[in-house]
KEDREN-415876 format. One line per 8 residues: number of its first residue (from 1); their letters; for each residue x, z, y of N, C-alpha, C. Coordinates in steps of 0.2 Angstrom, whole numbers. Layout:
KEDREN-415876
NUM> A> X:Z:Y:X:Z:Y:X:Z:Y  ...
***
This chain:
KEDREN-415876
1> MYKYNDFD> -14:63:-75:-11:56:-73:-9:54:-80  -8:47:-81:-6:45:-87:1:47:-88  2:48:-95:8:50:-98:9:44:-104  15:42:-103:17:38:-109:16:39:-116  13:35:-121:13:37:-127:18:33:-130  19:33:-137:26:30:-141:26:24:-141  20:19:-140:21:13:-139:24:11:-132  21:14:-126:24:13:-120:32:15:-120
9> TAFVTERN> 33:20:-122:41:22:-122:45:18:-125  43:15:-132:47:11:-136:47:4:-131  41:1:-128:41:-4:-125:47:-4:-118  46:1:-114:50:1:-110:58:1:-111  59:5:-116:67:6:-119:69:-1:-122  65:-5:-124:66:-11:-127:68:-16:-121  63:-16:-115:64:-19:-110:71:-18:-105  73:-11:-105:78:-10:-101:85:-12:-104
17> AQFRAQVA> 85:-11:-113:90:-13:-115:92:-21:-115  87:-25:-116:86:-32:-112:90:-33:-107  88:-29:-102:90:-31:-94:98:-29:-95  99:-23:-97:106:-22:-97:110:-26:-100  107:-30:-105:112:-35:-109:112:-41:-103  107:-43:-100:106:-48:-94:111:-48:-89  111:-42:-87:115:-38:-81:122:-39:-84  124:-37:-88:132:-38:-91:133:-46:-92
25> RRIDGSLT> 128:-50:-94:130:-57:-94:130:-60:-87  128:-58:-82:128:-60:-75:134:-57:-72  136:-51:-73:143:-48:-71:149:-52:-74  149:-54:-80:153:-57:-83:155:-65:-82  150:-67:-79:149:-74:-77:145:-79:-82  142:-76:-87:139:-80:-93:133:-82:-88  131:-78:-85:123:-82:-81:125:-83:-74  122:-88:-71:124:-89:-65:118:-85:-59
33> EDEFKPLR> 118:-86:-54:113:-81:-49:107:-84:-51  106:-92:-51:99:-96:-53:98:-94:-59  100:-94:-64:99:-91:-71:96:-84:-73  100:-80:-67:98:-72:-68:93:-72:-64  90:-73:-59:85:-74:-54:79:-72:-57  76:-77:-62:70:-75:-66:70:-69:-69  76:-67:-72:77:-61:-76:76:-56:-72  79:-56:-67:80:-48:-64:73:-47:-60
41> LMNGLYLQ> 70:-54:-57:62:-52:-54:58:-49:-58  59:-52:-65:53:-48:-71:54:-41:-70  60:-39:-69:62:-31:-68:63:-26:-61  59:-31:-57:60:-27:-50:66:-29:-45  70:-32:-47:77:-32:-44:77:-40:-39  77:-37:-33:78:-43:-27:85:-43:-25  87:-49:-24:92:-50:-19:92:-50:-12  92:-45:-8:90:-44:-1:96:-48:4
49> LHAYMLRV> 96:-45:10:102:-48:16:107:-45:14  108:-39:13:114:-36:12:117:-33:6  112:-33:0:113:-31:-5:106:-31:-11  108:-29:-17:102:-29:-22:97:-25:-19  90:-24:-21:85:-21:-19:81:-19:-26  80:-14:-28:76:-11:-34:70:-9:-31  64:-12:-33:57:-9:-33:55:-6:-38  52:0:-37:51:4:-44:42:5:-43
57> AVPYGSLN> 39:4:-47:32:4:-49:30:11:-48  24:12:-45:21:19:-45:15:16:-45  12:16:-51:5:13:-53:0:17:-50  -4:13:-46:-10:16:-42:-9:21:-38  -1:22:-36:1:27:-32:2:34:-33  1:35:-40:1:42:-43:8:44:-46  9:50:-44:16:53:-46:15:60:-48  20:64:-52:20:71:-53:26:73:-50
65> SAQMTQLA> 28:79:-51:33:82:-47:40:79:-50  40:80:-58:47:77:-60:48:69:-59  43:66:-58:45:59:-56:46:59:-49  44:63:-44:45:62:-38:54:66:-38  55:70:-41:62:72:-41:66:68:-44  64:64:-49:69:59:-52:69:54:-46  66:52:-43:66:47:-38:71:50:-32  71:56:-32:77:59:-27:84:59:-30
73> LLAEKWDK> 85:59:-36:91:57:-40:92:52:-40  89:46:-41:91:39:-39:94:37:-33  90:40:-27:92:40:-21:99:42:-19  100:48:-22:106:52:-21:113:49:-25  110:47:-31:116:45:-37:117:38:-35  113:33:-34:114:27:-35:113:23:-28  110:26:-23:109:22:-17:111:27:-11  108:27:-5:112:30:0:109:37:4
81> GYGHFTTR> 104:38:-2:101:45:-1:96:45:2  92:40:1:84:38:3:81:33:-1  74:33:0:70:28:-3:66:25:2  62:20:1:56:17:5:50:17:2  45:20:4:39:18:2:36:13:5  32:9:1:30:2:3:23:2:4  20:-4:6:13:-6:8:10:-7:1  13:-7:-5:10:-8:-11:10:-2:-16
89> QNIQFNWP> 12:4:-12:12:11:-15:18:12:-20  23:7:-19:29:7:-23:34:11:-19  41:11:-22:46:14:-18:53:10:-20  56:7:-14:61:3:-15:68:7:-13  73:5:-17:80:6:-16:84:1:-14  87:2:-7:89:-4:-4:96:-6:-5  100:0:-9:108:-2:-9:111:-2:-16  107:-2:-22:110:-1:-27:115:-7:-30
97> KLSDVPDM> 121:-5:-33:126:-9:-36:122:-13:-42  123:-19:-43:121:-22:-49:122:-18:-56  129:-16:-58:131:-13:-63:127:-6:-63  124:-4:-59:120:3:-58:114:2:-61  110:-3:-60:104:-4:-61:101:-2:-67  104:-4:-73:102:-2:-79:101:5:-80  106:9:-78:106:16:-77:100:18:-74  99:16:-68:93:17:-64:86:17:-68
105> LDALAEVG> 86:12:-71:80:10:-76:79:15:-81  85:16:-84:85:21:-90:82:29:-87  85:30:-82:84:36:-78:75:36:-76  73:31:-75:66:32:-74:61:31:-79  65:28:-85:61:29:-90:60:36:-93  65:40:-92:65:47:-94:59:50:-92  56:48:-86:50:52:-83:45:48:-83  44:42:-87:38:39:-88:37:33:-83
113> MHAIQTSG> 42:30:-79:42:26:-74:47:19:-75  46:15:-72:48:9:-73:47:3:-67  51:-2:-67:51:-7:-62:48:-14:-65  44:-14:-69:41:-21:-73:36:-23:-67  36:-30:-66:31:-33:-64:30:-30:-57  35:-28:-54:34:-26:-47:37:-34:-41  38:-38:-46:42:-44:-41:39:-50:-47  40:-57:-45:39:-62:-48:31:-64:-48
121> NTIRNVTS> 31:-71:-51:25:-75:-51:20:-71:-57  18:-65:-56:14:-61:-62:9:-57:-58  6:-54:-62:0:-48:-60:5:-43:-58  5:-40:-52:9:-35:-49:7:-29:-50  10:-23:-47:8:-16:-48:1:-16:-46  -4:-13:-50:-11:-12:-48:-10:-6:-43  -15:-6:-37:-16:-3:-32:-22:0:-32  -23:7:-28:-29:10:-28:-30:15:-22
129> DHFAGAAA> -35:18:-21:-37:23:-15:-32:29:-17  -28:31:-12:-23:36:-13:-27:42:-13  -33:43:-11:-36:49:-12:-39:50:-18  -38:46:-23:-43:45:-29:-43:51:-34  -48:54:-35:-49:59:-39:-50:65:-35  -49:65:-29:-51:70:-24:-55:70:-19  -57:63:-18:-61:62:-11:-68:63:-13  -71:65:-7:-78:67:-8:-81:62:-8
137> DEIEDPRP> -81:56:-6:-85:50:-6:-85:46:-11  -81:47:-16:-81:42:-22:-86:44:-28  -87:38:-31:-92:39:-36:-88:42:-43  -82:39:-43:-78:42:-49:-71:41:-49  -67:44:-52:-59:42:-50:-58:35:-53  -56:31:-48:-54:23:-50:-48:23:-55  -44:28:-54:-37:26:-58:-38:25:-65  -42:27:-69:-42:25:-76:-43:17:-78
145> VAELIRQW> -47:15:-72:-49:7:-73:-42:5:-71  -39:7:-66:-32:3:-64:-27:4:-69  -27:10:-72:-23:11:-78:-24:5:-83  -31:5:-86:-32:-1:-91:-30:-7:-88  -30:-9:-82:-29:-16:-80:-21:-17:-81  -17:-11:-78:-11:-11:-78:-7:-14:-85  -11:-10:-90:-9:-10:-98:-10:-17:-101  -15:-19:-99:-19:-27:-100:-14:-32:-98
153> STDHPEFQ> -12:-31:-91:-8:-36:-88:-1:-36:-89  2:-30:-91:9:-29:-93:11:-35:-98  15:-39:-96:18:-43:-100:13:-48:-104  7:-49:-101:1:-53:-103:5:-61:-104  5:-63:-111:8:-69:-111:7:-76:-107  0:-75:-105:-3:-80:-100:0:-80:-93  1:-73:-91:1:-73:-85:8:-69:-82  14:-73:-85:20:-71:-84:25:-76:-79
161> FMGRKFKI> 22:-83:-79:25:-87:-75:20:-92:-71  15:-88:-67:11:-91:-64:13:-95:-57  8:-98:-54:10:-102:-47:12:-98:-42  10:-90:-42:12:-86:-36:9:-80:-39  12:-74:-36:10:-67:-38:4:-66:-38  1:-61:-40:-7:-60:-41:-8:-52:-40  -12:-50:-35:-12:-42:-33:-19:-41:-34  -21:-34:-38:-26:-31:-40:-27:-24:-36
169> AVGAAAED> -33:-23:-34:-32:-17:-32:-40:-14:-34  -40:-7:-36:-47:-4:-38:-49:3:-33  -56:2:-32:-57:7:-27:-65:10:-29  -67:16:-28:-73:18:-29:-76:23:-24  -74:21:-18:-77:26:-13:-81:23:-8  -85:27:-4:-89:24:1:-84:21:7  -79:24:8:-74:21:12:-69:18:10  -66:11:12:-60:8:8:-55:11:10
177> RAVLKAHD> -51:14:6:-44:16:8:-38:12:4  -42:7:0:-36:3:-3:-36:-5:1  -39:-6:5:-39:-12:8:-41:-19:3  -46:-17:0:-49:-21:-6:-50:-28:-4  -52:-29:1:-54:-37:4:-47:-41:5  -41:-37:6:-35:-41:7:-31:-43:1  -34:-42:-6:-31:-42:-13:-34:-50:-16  -29:-52:-20:-31:-59:-23:-38:-56:-28
185> LAVRIVQN> -38:-51:-30:-43:-48:-34:-45:-41:-34  -51:-39:-31:-52:-32:-30:-59:-30:-34  -58:-24:-38:-62:-21:-42:-67:-14:-38  -72:-14:-35:-76:-9:-33:-80:-6:-37  -79:0:-39:-85:4:-44:-90:5:-40  -96:3:-42:-102:4:-38:-107:6:-43  -113:8:-40:-120:10:-44:-125:5:-42  -130:2:-48:-134:-2:-46:-140:1:-44
193> PAGETGYQ> -147:-1:-42:-152:2:-41:-155:7:-46  -153:5:-53:-155:9:-58:-150:15:-60  -145:16:-56:-140:21:-57:-136:20:-61  -135:13:-64:-129:12:-68:-123:11:-65  -117:12:-68:-111:11:-65:-107:5:-68  -106:1:-63:-103:-6:-65:-97:-7:-59  -96:-14:-58:-91:-16:-54:-93:-22:-51  -91:-21:-44:-92:-27:-38:-85:-31:-39
201> ILIGGGLG> -84:-37:-39:-79:-40:-40:-77:-46:-34  -71:-44:-31:-70:-48:-25:-64:-52:-27  -64:-58:-25:-58:-63:-25:-56:-66:-18  -49:-69:-18:-49:-74:-14:-46:-69:-7  -44:-63:-7:-41:-61:0:-34:-61:-1  -30:-60:4:-23:-60:5:-21:-61:14  -15:-59:14:-13:-61:21:-8:-67:21  -1:-65:24:4:-70:24:3:-76:29
209> RTPMIGQV> 4:-81:28:4:-87:33:-3:-89:33  -8:-88:28:-15:-91:30:-19:-85:27  -20:-80:32:-24:-74:30:-33:-75:29  -34:-73:24:-41:-74:22:-44:-65:19  -50:-65:20:-54:-59:18:-57:-62:12  -56:-57:7:-60:-58:-1:-67:-60:0  -71:-62:-5:-77:-63:-7:-79:-61:-12  -85:-60:-13:-90:-57:-19:-90:-61:-23
217> INDFLPRA> -88:-62:-29:-89:-67:-35:-94:-64:-40  -93:-58:-41:-98:-55:-45:-102:-47:-42  -108:-48:-41:-110:-41:-36:-111:-35:-41  -112:-37:-48:-113:-31:-51:-111:-33:-60  -105:-30:-61:-102:-32:-69:-104:-26:-73  -106:-28:-79:-107:-21:-83:-100:-19:-85  -99:-12:-87:-92:-9:-88:-88:-14:-94  -91:-15:-99:-88:-18:-105:-86:-25:-103
225> DLLPYIES> -88:-28:-98:-85:-34:-97:-79:-36:-92  -77:-31:-89:-73:-30:-84:-65:-34:-86  -62:-32:-92:-56:-36:-93:-58:-43:-95  -63:-45:-99:-63:-53:-99:-65:-55:-94  -68:-52:-89:-70:-56:-82:-64:-57:-79  -60:-50:-78:-54:-52:-74:-48:-57:-77  -50:-58:-85:-45:-62:-87:-48:-70:-86  -54:-70:-86:-56:-77:-84:-55:-79:-78
233> VVSVWNQI> -55:-75:-73:-53:-77:-65:-46:-79:-66  -42:-74:-68:-34:-76:-67:-33:-82:-70  -36:-84:-77:-35:-90:-81:-38:-96:-76  -43:-95:-74:-46:-103:-70:-41:-102:-64  -39:-98:-60:-34:-99:-55:-28:-101:-57  -25:-99:-63:-19:-101:-65:-19:-108:-69  -25:-110:-70:-25:-117:-72:-27:-123:-66  -31:-121:-62:-32:-126:-56:-29:-125:-49
241> GRRDNKYK> -25:-119:-49:-22:-117:-42:-16:-122:-42  -16:-122:-36:-11:-127:-32:-2:-125:-35  1:-130:-37:8:-129:-39:13:-134:-36  10:-137:-31:14:-142:-27:17:-139:-22  15:-133:-20:17:-130:-13:15:-123:-15  20:-119:-14:20:-111:-16:16:-109:-10  16:-111:-4:12:-109:2:5:-109:-1  2:-114:-4:-4:-115:-6:-6:-113:-12
249> ARIKITVH> -1:-109:-15:-2:-108:-23:-6:-101:-24  -8:-98:-19:-12:-92:-19:-19:-94:-21  -23:-88:-24:-30:-89:-25:-34:-90:-20  -32:-87:-14:-37:-88:-9:-37:-95:-6  -31:-100:-7:-32:-106:-6:-36:-110:-10  -35:-107:-16:-39:-111:-22:-47:-110:-21  -49:-103:-19:-56:-102:-16:-57:-106:-11  -54:-106:-6:-55:-110:1:-56:-118:-1
257> EHGIDDIR> -52:-121:-5:-52:-127:-7:-58:-130:-11  -60:-125:-16:-65:-127:-21:-72:-123:-19  -72:-118:-15:-78:-114:-13:-80:-109:-18  -83:-104:-15:-83:-97:-21:-88:-99:-26  -93:-104:-24:-99:-105:-30:-96:-110:-35  -91:-114:-33:-88:-118:-39:-83:-114:-43  -80:-110:-40:-76:-104:-43:-80:-100:-47  -84:-98:-45:-88:-93:-49:-92:-96:-56
265> ARVKARFA> -94:-104:-55:-96:-107:-61:-91:-108:-66  -85:-108:-63:-78:-110:-68:-78:-102:-71  -77:-98:-69:-75:-91:-72:-82:-90:-77  -88:-91:-75:-93:-90:-80:-93:-94:-86  -89:-100:-86:-89:-103:-92:-83:-102:-97  -78:-99:-92:-72:-97:-95:-74:-91:-99  -78:-86:-96:-80:-79:-98:-84:-80:-104  -88:-84:-104:-92:-86:-110:-88:-87:-116
273> LIRPSFTG> -83:-91:-115:-78:-93:-120:-74:-88:-123  -72:-83:-119:-68:-77:-123:-71:-71:-122  -77:-70:-119:-80:-63:-120:-80:-61:-127  -82:-66:-133:-82:-63:-139:-76:-61:-142  -70:-62:-139:-63:-60:-142:-62:-53:-141  -67:-51:-136:-65:-42:-133:-71:-39:-137  -68:-36:-142:-72:-33:-148:-74:-24:-146  -71:-22:-140:-73:-16:-139:-67:-11:-139
281> ADQELLSE> -60:-14:-142:-54:-9:-140:-53:-8:-134  -55:-12:-129:-52:-12:-122:-58:-5:-120  -63:-4:-121:-67:2:-120:-65:8:-124  -62:7:-129:-60:13:-133:-53:15:-129  -49:10:-127:-44:12:-123:-45:15:-117  -50:13:-113:-52:16:-107:-54:24:-108  -58:25:-114:-60:32:-116:-54:36:-115  -48:33:-120:-42:37:-121:-38:38:-113
289> IKAHFAAP> -38:34:-110:-36:33:-103:-38:38:-100  -46:39:-100:-49:44:-95:-47:51:-95  -47:52:-103:-43:59:-104:-38:61:-100  -33:56:-98:-26:59:-95:-28:60:-88  -34:58:-85:-37:60:-79:-41:65:-77  -42:69:-81:-47:76:-80:-44:79:-74  -50:81:-70:-47:85:-64:-45:92:-66  -41:95:-62:-37:100:-62:-42:105:-63
297> NFRSGSTA> -40:112:-65:-43:117:-65:-45:121:-58  -48:118:-55:-47:121:-46:-48:128:-45  -44:131:-42:-45:138:-40:-50:140:-35  -53:145:-36:-58:147:-33:-55:152:-27  -58:156:-23:-55:162:-19:-56:161:-12  -54:166:-8:-56:165:-1:-51:160:3  -55:156:7:-52:151:11:-50:154:19  -50:161:20:-50:164:25:-44:163:30
305> AYGAAYNA> -37:164:24:-31:162:29:-31:155:32  -32:151:29:-34:144:34:-37:145:39  -43:148:40:-47:148:46:-43:153:51  -40:159:48:-37:162:53:-30:159:57  -26:155:53:-21:151:55:-23:144:60  -29:143:58:-32:137:62:-34:139:69  -36:145:70:-38:148:74:-32:150:80  -27:153:77:-22:157:80:-17:153:82
313> DPVFRAWA> -15:146:79:-9:143:79:-11:136:80  -10:134:87:-11:127:90:-8:121:86  0:123:83:5:118:81:-1:116:74  -2:122:71:-5:121:63:-11:118:64  -14:119:69:-23:117:71:-21:109:72  -17:106:76:-15:99:77:-14:95:71  -10:99:66:-8:96:60:-14:96:56  -18:101:55:-23:101:51:-29:96:53
321> DTNLAEHR> -29:96:59:-35:89:62:-34:82:61  -27:81:62:-25:75:59:-23:73:51  -20:77:49:-16:77:41:-21:79:36  -26:82:38:-31:85:32:-37:81:32  -39:79:25:-46:76:24:-51:79:19  -57:78:19:-61:83:16:-60:81:8  -61:87:5:-60:87:-3:-66:87:-6  -67:84:-12:-74:85:-16:-75:92:-18
329> NEAHAIVT> -69:95:-19:-70:104:-20:-68:107:-13  -75:110:-10:-74:112:-4:-69:118:-1  -67:122:-6:-61:126:-6:-54:123:-6  -54:116:-6:-48:113:-7:-48:108:0  -42:105:0:-41:100:6:-36:94:3  -36:88:6:-32:84:4:-27:83:10  -21:82:9:-16:84:13:-11:78:12  -11:75:19:-7:68:20:-1:70:23
337> ISIKKHGA> 5:69:20:12:70:22:14:66:27  15:65:33:18:60:37:24:58:35  26:52:33:33:50:33:34:46:39  32:48:45:33:44:51:35:49:57  40:55:56:41:57:61:44:51:67  42:54:73:43:50:78:50:49:79  52:41:80:59:40:79:62:37:72  58:39:67:61:38:61:58:30:58
345> TPGDASAD> 62:29:53:60:23:50:54:24:45  48:20:47:41:22:43:43:20:36  40:26:32:40:24:25:47:28:21  52:29:26:59:31:22:58:40:21  60:40:16:61:48:14:68:50:11  71:54:13:77:56:10:77:60:4  82:61:0:83:63:-7:81:71:-6  83:74:-1:80:82:1:72:82:1
353> QMRAMADL> 69:76:6:63:77:7:59:75:1  61:71:-4:57:70:-10:57:75:-14  63:79:-15:64:85:-19:59:91:-16  58:92:-8:54:95:-5:47:95:-7  46:88:-7:38:87:-8:37:87:-15  40:86:-20:40:88:-28:38:96:-28  44:100:-25:42:108:-26:35:108:-24  33:106:-18:27:108:-14:21:105:-20
361> AAEYGYDE> 22:100:-22:16:99:-27:16:103:-33  21:105:-35:21:109:-41:19:116:-40  21:118:-33:18:125:-31:12:126:-29  9:120:-24:3:121:-23:-2:116:-23  0:110:-26:-4:103:-26:-6:103:-34  -6:107:-39:-8:106:-46:-3:99:-49  4:99:-46:8:94:-49:6:87:-48  3:86:-43:1:78:-42:2:77:-34
369> LRISHQQN> 5:70:-34:7:67:-27:4:59:-27  3:57:-22:0:50:-21:5:47:-17  5:41:-17:8:36:-11:2:32:-8  3:33:-2:-2:27:2:0:20:5  -5:16:4:-1:10:7:1:10:14  -1:16:17:1:16:24:8:20:24  12:20:18:18:22:18:20:30:18  13:33:17:15:41:17:14:43:11
377> VILPHVHK> 15:50:10:14:53:3:8:58:4  4:60:-1:-2:64:-1:-1:69:-6  -3:75:-5:-5:80:-11:-12:80:-11  -16:78:-16:-23:78:-16:-27:82:-17  -24:88:-20:-26:95:-20:-23:100:-19  -25:103:-12:-21:110:-11:-28:115:-8  -26:120:-11:-32:125:-9:-31:128:-2  -36:129:2:-36:130:10:-31:136:10
385> SDLPALHA> -32:140:6:-27:147:7:-20:145:8  -17:140:5:-11:139:4:-9:135:10  -13:132:13:-11:127:20:-7:128:24  -7:136:27:-2:138:31:4:140:28  5:141:23:13:141:20:15:134:19  10:130:15:13:123:15:15:120:20  12:121:27:13:118:33:20:121:36  22:128:34:28:130:36:34:128:33
393> RLKQHDLA> 33:126:26:38:123:22:39:116:24  34:112:26:34:105:28:38:104:34  38:109:39:42:109:45:48:110:44  50:113:38:58:114:37:62:108:36  58:102:32:59:97:29:58:91:35  56:93:41:54:87:46:48:83:43  44:86:39:39:83:36:31:84:39  31:89:45:25:91:47:23:87:54
401> TANIGLIS> 24:81:55:22:78:61:15:76:60  11:79:65:4:78:65:1:72:69  2:66:65:-1:59:67:-3:54:63  -6:56:57:-9:52:52:-15:49:56  -15:43:57:-21:39:58:-20:37:67  -14:40:69:-13:40:76:-8:33:78  -6:33:84:-3:26:87:4:26:84  7:31:81:14:32:77:13:32:71
409> DIIACPGM> 9:31:68:8:31:61:8:24:59  13:21:60:15:13:59:15:11:53  13:6:51:16:3:46:21:-3:48  25:-3:45:31:-8:46:35:-10:40  37:-17:40:40:-19:35:48:-18:35  52:-19:30:59:-19:33:62:-23:37  59:-29:38:62:-33:43:69:-36:43  72:-39:47:78:-41:47:83:-36:46
417> DYCALATA> 82:-29:46:87:-25:44:89:-24:36  85:-28:33:86:-27:25:83:-35:22  78:-37:25:75:-43:20:78:-50:22  80:-55:16:82:-60:18:77:-65:20  70:-64:20:64:-69:22:63:-67:30  65:-60:32:64:-58:39:66:-63:44  62:-65:50:65:-68:55:65:-64:62  63:-57:61:63:-53:67:64:-46:64
425> RAIPVAQQ> 66:-41:69:66:-33:67:59:-32:67  58:-27:63:52:-23:64:52:-16:65  57:-13:60:59:-5:61:60:-3:67  65:-7:71:67:-4:78:61:-4:83  56:-8:82:51:-9:86:46:-4:85  44:-3:78:40:4:77:43:10:78  50:12:79:54:17:81:52:18:88  52:12:93:52:13:99:45:14:101
433> IATRFDAL> 41:10:98:33:13:100:31:19:99  34:22:94:32:29:92:35:35:97  41:33:97:45:37:103:42:37:110  41:31:112:37:31:118:31:33:119  26:33:114:20:37:115:20:44:115  25:46:111:27:53:110:29:56:117  33:53:120:36:55:126:30:54:131  25:50:131:20:51:136:14:56:134
441> KLEHDIGH> 15:58:128:10:64:125:3:61:126  2:56:124:-4:51:124:-8:50:117  -5:53:111:-7:51:105:-14:53:104  -14:60:104:-21:63:102:-26:59:107  -25:59:113:-30:57:118:-33:50:116  -28:45:113:-29:38:112:-34:39:105  -32:43:101:-36:44:95:-34:39:87  -39:37:85:-37:33:79:-36:25:81
449> LQIKISGC> -30:24:80:-27:17:82:-22:15:77  -22:9:74:-18:7:68:-15:1:70  -7:3:72:-3:-3:73:2:-4:67  2:-11:65:6:-13:59:10:-20:62  15:-19:59:21:-23:61:24:-27:55  24:-34:56:28:-39:51:34:-42:53  39:-42:49:45:-46:53:46:-53:51  40:-56:47:40:-63:46:33:-64:45
457> INACGHHH> 31:-72:43:25:-73:42:23:-70:35  26:-68:31:25:-66:24:19:-60:25  20:-56:30:14:-51:32:15:-45:27  21:-43:25:21:-37:21:19:-30:26  19:-31:32:18:-26:36:9:-25:37  5:-30:35:0:-30:35:-3:-32:42  0:-36:47:-1:-35:54:-8:-39:56  -10:-43:51:-17:-47:53:-22:-42:52
465> IAHIGILG> -22:-36:49:-29:-32:49:-27:-25:52  -22:-26:57:-21:-20:61:-25:-20:67  -28:-14:71:-30:-15:77:-26:-18:82  -19:-16:82:-14:-21:86:-9:-23:81  -9:-29:80:-4:-31:74:1:-35:79  8:-35:75:14:-37:79:17:-41:73  19:-47:75:22:-53:71:28:-55:73  34:-54:70:40:-54:73:42:-62:71
473> LDRAGVEN> 44:-66:75:46:-73:73:52:-75:76  56:-80:74:61:-83:77:60:-89:81  61:-89:87:60:-94:92:67:-96:95  68:-103:92:76:-106:94:82:-100:94  81:-95:89:86:-91:88:86:-85:91  79:-84:95:78:-78:98:72:-73:96  73:-68:94:66:-63:91:59:-64:97  54:-66:94:48:-66:99:43:-63:94
481> YQITLGGD> 39:-60:98:33:-55:95:27:-58:96  23:-60:92:15:-61:93:11:-55:93  6:-55:96:2:-49:95:-6:-51:94  -9:-47:89:-15:-49:87:-19:-43:88  -26:-43:90:-30:-38:92:-36:-38:88  -39:-32:86:-46:-32:83:-46:-32:76  -40:-33:72:-39:-32:65:-43:-26:61  -45:-27:55:-48:-21:52:-48:-21:43
489> ATWTANIG> -45:-16:41:-44:-16:34:-48:-12:31  -55:-10:33:-60:-6:30:-65:-12:27  -72:-9:24:-77:-13:23:-79:-18:27  -78:-17:34:-79:-22:39:-73:-27:41  -69:-28:35:-62:-31:36:-62:-37:40  -58:-39:45:-57:-46:48:-50:-45:50  -48:-53:52:-42:-53:54:-42:-53:61  -37:-49:65:-36:-49:70:-35:-56:75
497> ERAGPGFA> -36:-56:81:-36:-61:86:-30:-63:90  -27:-68:89:-20:-68:92:-21:-68:100  -18:-63:105:-19:-62:111:-16:-68:114  -11:-71:113:-8:-76:117:-1:-77:116  3:-79:120:11:-81:120:14:-75:116  19:-75:113:23:-69:111:28:-66:116  31:-60:114:35:-57:119:42:-57:116  47:-55:121:54:-55:119:54:-47:116
505> YDEIVPAV> 59:-46:112:61:-40:110:60:-34:114  62:-34:121:64:-30:126:56:-28:129  52:-33:127:45:-34:131:39:-31:127  40:-31:120:35:-30:116:33:-22:117  36:-18:118:34:-10:118:30:-10:125  34:-12:131:29:-12:137:22:-16:136  22:-20:131:15:-24:131:12:-20:127  13:-17:122:8:-13:119:6:-7:123
513> ERIVEAYL> 9:-5:127:9:1:132:2:-2:137  3:-8:139:-2:-11:143:-9:-11:139  -9:-13:132:-14:-14:129:-18:-7:128  -15:-2:127:-17:5:128:-19:7:134  -15:6:138:-19:9:145:-25:5:146  -26:-2:144:-33:-6:146:-37:-3:142  -36:0:136:-41:4:131:-44:10:135  -39:14:137:-41:21:139:-45:18:146
521> DLRSNAEE> -45:14:150:-49:12:155:-56:9:152  -56:6:147:-62:2:145:-67:6:141  -63:11:137:-68:14:133:-74:17:136  -79:18:132:-85:22:136:-85:29:137  -81:31:130:-81:38:131:-75:41:127  -73:47:127:-67:48:123:-67:48:115  -74:48:113:-74:47:106:-74:39:103  -76:35:108:-75:26:107:-68:26:105
529> TFLETYRR> -67:23:98:-61:21:97:-58:14:99  -52:14:97:-50:7:101:-54:1:98  -55:1:90:-58:-3:88:-65:-6:91  -69:0:92:-76:-1:94:-75:-3:102  -71:0:104:-71:-4:112:-69:-11:111  -64:-13:108:-64:-21:106:-68:-24:105  -73:-22:99:-78:-26:96:-83:-26:103  -84:-21:107:-88:-21:112:-88:-26:117
537> VGLSPFKS> -80:-25:120:-79:-30:126:-75:-35:124  -72:-37:118:-69:-44:117:-63:-44:119  -58:-50:117:-52:-50:120:-51:-51:127  -55:-53:130:-53:-56:137:-50:-50:142  -52:-44:142:-49:-39:145:-43:-37:144  -42:-36:137:-35:-35:134:-29:-40:135  -33:-46:136:-27:-52:138:-26:-52:145  -31:-50:149:-29:-49:157:-23:-44:157
545> ALYPEAQK> -24:-39:154:-20:-33:154:-13:-35:152  -12:-38:146:-6:-41:143:-2:-46:147  -7:-50:151:-3:-56:154:-4:-57:162  -3:-51:165:-4:-48:171:-2:-55:177  4:-58:174:7:-65:179:1:-70:178  -1:-71:173:-5:-76:171:-11:-77:176  -13:-70:176:-19:-69:180:-18:-69:187  -13:-67:190:-10:-69:196:-10:-76:199
553> KVA> -8:-80:194:-7:-88:194:-15:-91:195  -19:-88:191:-26:-91:191:-29:-89:197  -28:-83:200:-31:-81:205:-28:-84:213
***
């Protein structure tokens, strides 16, 4: 993984010193909160419902054990003993004191981390496939490209105060695990019929109050053209995008209003203008970056211990069936550690758990960890012979829940428990759904089913692209939860359909239960997933199950 060079170290050190002085001026009253706000946002510091919140960047979701250990230190020393992994592959600390934030940033810098551009109207943390570098279905590791974009975008003078934030994701696999079509701009590494590797570029995706699926603006872009082309896209949007209304300032609205063909022509013209200024230094930098992402020296050896444990231990077998994925080296597996124990807060990990995961990465995982947008932690490279011992250690720290991809593996934003923008609670709803279906012992029979919950229209919980999406709203001072069905976050991405009127807080879990019961009755066989069933039968039978009283009135 990428390690800071002397320039990176000096840059972050200077930024932290600047912010330390700004914090001191805010504390002594020299800066008002309004004056301080743009300065703190440039350094990942929010003012939430109850306290400040520091959002730390985890570029493209990659960490090593020293970095995870340092995150545990931050949680224990300056917060309340835990951190919250987000749908942007970052980590948030929800309770820091303003006076402590400069020390937190200095501690992050010690292990090559920062909080720059995790907020504000700029290019945010670049995300990627959480199985990158390990997945059997990828063309190449997409993280060097993500790192190149991160370095190019950090403190880019043209893109620090745009109309709104701008989110970029990079993927290179047959399966989309990075939700590429829901980003402002997505880079998909592809090969053309001649076998040449290049990039497919998508723009205009995004969720929030106007959810849209990204569109292809360039089907095959040569490698050397990547940065000038991305800069052309962002420049065009920054110039013509709406600034009269912040809700219409995202590139998805610009694409919708102008049309993809018009935007493509504008980008082409801008690209022709700026392409000559890129003389190859970016490609030299990319070559240097790639050296940081060399694959580990994978161990060989027997995997018999894995097979024996799988056959002898039903608990281990259940965990292996849900939490392991195919690795490109057949002697290894990709391990997803669930941060979704039934009844726990989705995405929260204690300092003890972070240290445990760091230790396991160092001992069994070639010192690599990843954060997924599903708010879980991944050990991307584990030899199969080590899996029984790894599982035993995970159990000691409440990290061995066998539910990846199942109904309790819920994405949830912080909601009204923390966020000043939220209009309803999200965390308690997720906890209640998880514990209810655990009690029913139906999870594994239900199979793959994604529930995602947002506590407001900003959709940080990705509810629009969930199989079952839940949006919490305020209706005359009362929490009301709308349900959408049939959303999809893969290459066949689409926005879910709203089922009908919303439900009160104490009605939402029974409503989800009725949906699931309907699915189990409707599916053609035990292998047909919820999404497959929904696409086959449509909304109507699920709506009948959701609103039985309405059906009685019609009858």
